[in-house]
N, C-alpha and C positions, 0 to 999 in steps of 0.2 A: 747143247754143245754149240756155242756161238762161233760161227765161221763167216769170214768175208773173203771173197776171192776177186782180185783185180785182174783185168784183162784189157786188151786193146792197144797196148804199146806197140812201138815200132820205130823205124828210122825215117826221119823226115828232114827236109831242108829247112834252114832258118826261114821264118816267115810262114811256114806251113801250119797245118792243123791236125789234131788227133782227137778222138773221143775215147775216153777210158770208161769202162764199166766196172761196177762193184756189185757182184751178186752176193746176197746175204742169206743166211739161214740160222735157225736155232734160237731166235729171239723175236720179240714183238717189235716189228720194224719201226713203228711210229712212236715208240716209247724212248728212243735213244737219239743221240747225236751221232751222225755218221759222216766221215770225211776222209780226206786224203792227206797223207804226209809223204815226203820223199827223202831219199838219202843217196848221196853221191859219194864216191870214194874220197876219203880225206876230209869230208865235211860232216858237220853234225846233222842229226835228223831235223827236218824242217817241216812245219805245218804249212799246208797249201790252201785247203778250202774244206768247209764242213757245212752240213745242213741238218736241221731238225725236221724230218718229214712231216711231223704232226702239224706244224704251222708254217713251214717254209722259210724260217729264219736261216740266214746264211752268214758265213764268215769267209773272208778272203784275206790272204796275206798281201802285203804291199806289192810283192812281185806278181801275184796272180790277178790282182784287181785290174779290171779293164780288159783283160785278155782271156781269162778263164771264166766259165760259167758252170756252176754246180746245179744239179737238179735231181729229183727223185721220181720214180714211177712206183707209187705205193701199191699198185695192183701186182707188181712183179717183184717187190721187195728189192729193188735195184736202185743204186745211185750212179749218176753219170757225171763225168767231168769233161766238158767240151773245152779244149785248149786251142787257142788261135794265136797267131803272131808269135810262134815259138822261137825261142832264142837258144843258142848253144848252152847257156847256163841253166836251162831247164833240164838238161840231160841228167837223169837219175833213175833209180828204181822207185816206182810209185806204189805205195801201199794204201789200202783203205782200212779203216779201223773205226770201232764204235766205242762210245763212252756213255755213261748214264745220263748226262746232260751236257749242255754247252760249256758250262764252267769246267767240268771234268775233261771234256775234249780239249779245250784250250790249254789246260794244264797237262795234257798228254797222259792223263790217267785212263789209258785205254783198257778195255776188257782184256784180261790176261790171255795171251796166245790166241787171240781171235782173228788175227790176220794171217794170210798165207805168204806165198813166195813173192808177191808183188808182180809188177809188169814193167819192163824196161822201156824207157823212152830215150831215144838218142836223136839229138838235133845237130845236124852238120851245118857248117858254115860254107 
């Protein structure tokens, strides 16, 4: 039973920082691509960042590049997203999800129902 649980969201001022955590279970951690997508009211789902723990390859959206850093702690089966220089447009519910490889992740072919309720990030101006 593949499960991923996001945590670490909160309310911050523009320009501030947050670190999100994605705790995983039910699959072999380093066989998958794991990353973050977000969704805000009235907007489509948006990919943010992903990593393949096996080799450390990463993906960042144009919005995330230069501000966010994704990493993995393979001993804890956990992925982190360090977010800095936050902007009001970053406000969204953030989810972490897994796919069988990077190609699948970029195509949003996530493992069915593997993500939970997500974590809310609110950036105020």
